[in-house]
C-alpha positions in Angstrom: 72.9 127.7 131.5 70.8 124.9 130.0 72.6 121.6 129.6 73.1 120.4 126.0 72.2 116.9 125.0 72.9 114.8 121.9 69.7 113.9 120.1 69.0 111.0 117.7 67.4 113.5 115.3 67.0 111.5 112.2 66.4 107.8 113.0 66.2 106.4 109.5 69.2 108.3 108.2 71.3 107.5 111.3 70.1 103.9 111.2 71.2 103.7 107.6 74.6 105.2 108.3 75.3 102.9 111.3 74.0 99.8 109.5 76.2 100.6 106.5 79.1 101.1 109.0 78.4 97.7 110.5 78.3 96.1 107.0 81.6 97.8 106.2 83.2 96.4 109.3 81.8 92.9 108.6 83.2 93.2 105.0 86.6 94.1 106.5 86.5 91.2 109.0 85.4 88.7 106.3 87.9 90.0 103.7 85.1 90.8 101.3 83.1 87.6 101.6 80.1 89.2 103.3 79.8 91.9 100.6 79.9 89.3 97.8 77.2 87.2 99.4 74.9 89.7 101.0 75.6 93.3 99.8 76.5 93.2 96.1 73.8 92.8 93.5 74.8 91.1 90.2 73.1 89.0 87.5 72.3 86.0 89.8 69.5 83.6 89.0 65.9 84.7 89.7 65.4 81.3 91.3 67.7 82.3 94.2 66.0 84.2 97.1 69.3 86.0 97.6 68.9 87.8 94.3 65.8 89.6 95.6 67.4 90.2 99.0 70.5 91.8 97.3 68.2 94.1 95.2 67.7 96.0 98.5 70.9 95.3 100.5 73.5 96.4 97.9 73.1 100.0 99.1 74.5 99.0 102.5 77.8 97.5 101.1 80.8 99.6 100.1 84.1 98.5 98.6 86.3 100.8 100.6 86.3 103.3 103.5 86.6 106.2 100.9 83.5 104.8 99.1 81.6 104.6 102.4 82.7 108.0 103.7 81.9 109.7 100.4 78.4 108.4 100.3 77.6 108.8 104.0 78.8 112.5 104.0 76.1 113.3 101.4 73.5 111.2 103.2 74.2 112.8 106.5 74.2 116.3 104.9 70.9 115.9 102.9 69.1 113.1 104.8 68.1 114.7 108.1 66.5 117.7 106.3 64.6 115.4 104.0 63.5 113.2 106.9 62.3 116.2 108.8 60.3 117.4 105.8 58.8 114.1 104.6 58.9 111.9 107.7 60.9 108.8 108.6 58.6 106.3 106.9 58.7 108.2 103.6 62.5 108.4 103.7 62.7 104.7 104.4 60.4 104.0 101.4 62.5 106.3 99.2 65.7 104.4 100.2 64.0 101.0 99.5 62.5 102.1 96.2 65.8 103.6 95.0 67.7 100.4 96.0 65.1 98.2 94.2 65.0 100.2 91.0 68.9 100.5 90.9 69.2 96.8 91.6 66.7 95.8 89.0 68.2 98.2 86.4 71.7 96.7 87.1 70.4 93.2 86.8 68.5 93.8 83.6 70.9 96.1 81.7 74.3 95.3 83.0 74.6 91.6 83.5 78.4 91.7 83.8 78.5 94.4 86.5 78.4 93.9 90.3 76.8 96.9 92.1 77.2 98.0 95.7 77.1 101.2 97.5 74.6 104.0 98.4 75.4 106.2 95.4 71.9 105.7 94.0 70.4 106.8 97.4 72.8 109.8 97.4 71.7 111.0 94.0 68.0 110.3 94.8 68.4 112.6 97.8 70.2 115.3 95.7 67.4 115.5 93.2 64.7 115.2 96.0 66.4 118.1 97.8 66.1 120.3 94.7 62.3 119.9 94.9 61.9 121.2 98.5 60.7 124.6 97.4 58.5 123.3 94.6 55.0 124.7 94.1 52.2 123.6 91.8 52.5 125.2 88.4 56.1 126.1 88.8 59.4 124.4 88.0 62.2 125.8 90.1 65.3 126.8 88.0 67.4 124.9 90.6 65.7 121.7 89.6 66.4 122.2 85.9 70.1 123.1 86.6 70.7 120.2 89.0 69.1 117.8 86.5 71.0 119.1 83.5 74.4 119.3 85.2 73.9 116.0 87.0 72.7 114.0 84.0 75.2 115.7 81.7 78.1 114.8 84.1 76.9 111.2 84.4 76.5 110.7 80.7 80.0 112.2 80.1 81.6 110.1 82.8 79.7 106.9 81.6 80.9 107.4 78.0 84.5 108.8 78.5 85.7 107.5 81.8 86.5 104.0 82.9 86.5 104.5 86.6 84.6 101.5 88.1 81.7 103.9 89.1 78.2 102.9 88.2 76.8 106.0 86.4 73.7 104.0 85.8 73.0 103.8 89.6 73.5 107.6 89.9 71.1 108.3 87.0 68.5 105.8 88.3 68.8 107.3 91.8 68.4 110.8 90.4 65.3 109.8 88.4 63.8 108.2 91.5 64.5 111.3 93.5 63.1 113.6 90.9 59.9 111.6 90.4 59.3 111.2 94.2 60.2 114.9 94.8 57.7 116.0 92.1 55.0 113.6 93.4 55.4 114.4 97.1 55.5 118.2 96.5 52.7 118.2 94.1 50.5 116.6 96.7 51.4 119.1 99.3 51.0 122.3 97.2 
């Protein structure tokens, strides 16, 4: 019988999950101070270098273990498949682009809202996944259904629920995932 071994099959996704776990631990140890300084983006002055740093790092911070676990379950479910299809470098670029766009959108349009968590990356991956079977000249029905259900849910929740969840980050992440998914799959068809 062949011996089984554990493989580090998805370096970017696993790195992201473990780095976020370390940030969560640091946040616990510092009683929230590390998140506030390094891993939450808010309307801070553009003259501060930390503003630009947090545009990217806010996706690593989470406010609770439930928040962390919820996001990481989706990332671990979708990320390895996407990393295998598109490659580690592309997935890292997608995470960075998603973080930057969500951070900028939050800074520009929601000056009174602090944003942290990987929800924008999760929704980017969800929409990106729906493009995996895309071919030139076709629009998969799954893409349309995911987009309509997803955007409809986010608009509904944004308008009718006060739940401290950034629906803007979800929508921005979904848009990034859809645009990247369309672009990447158009090139390969």
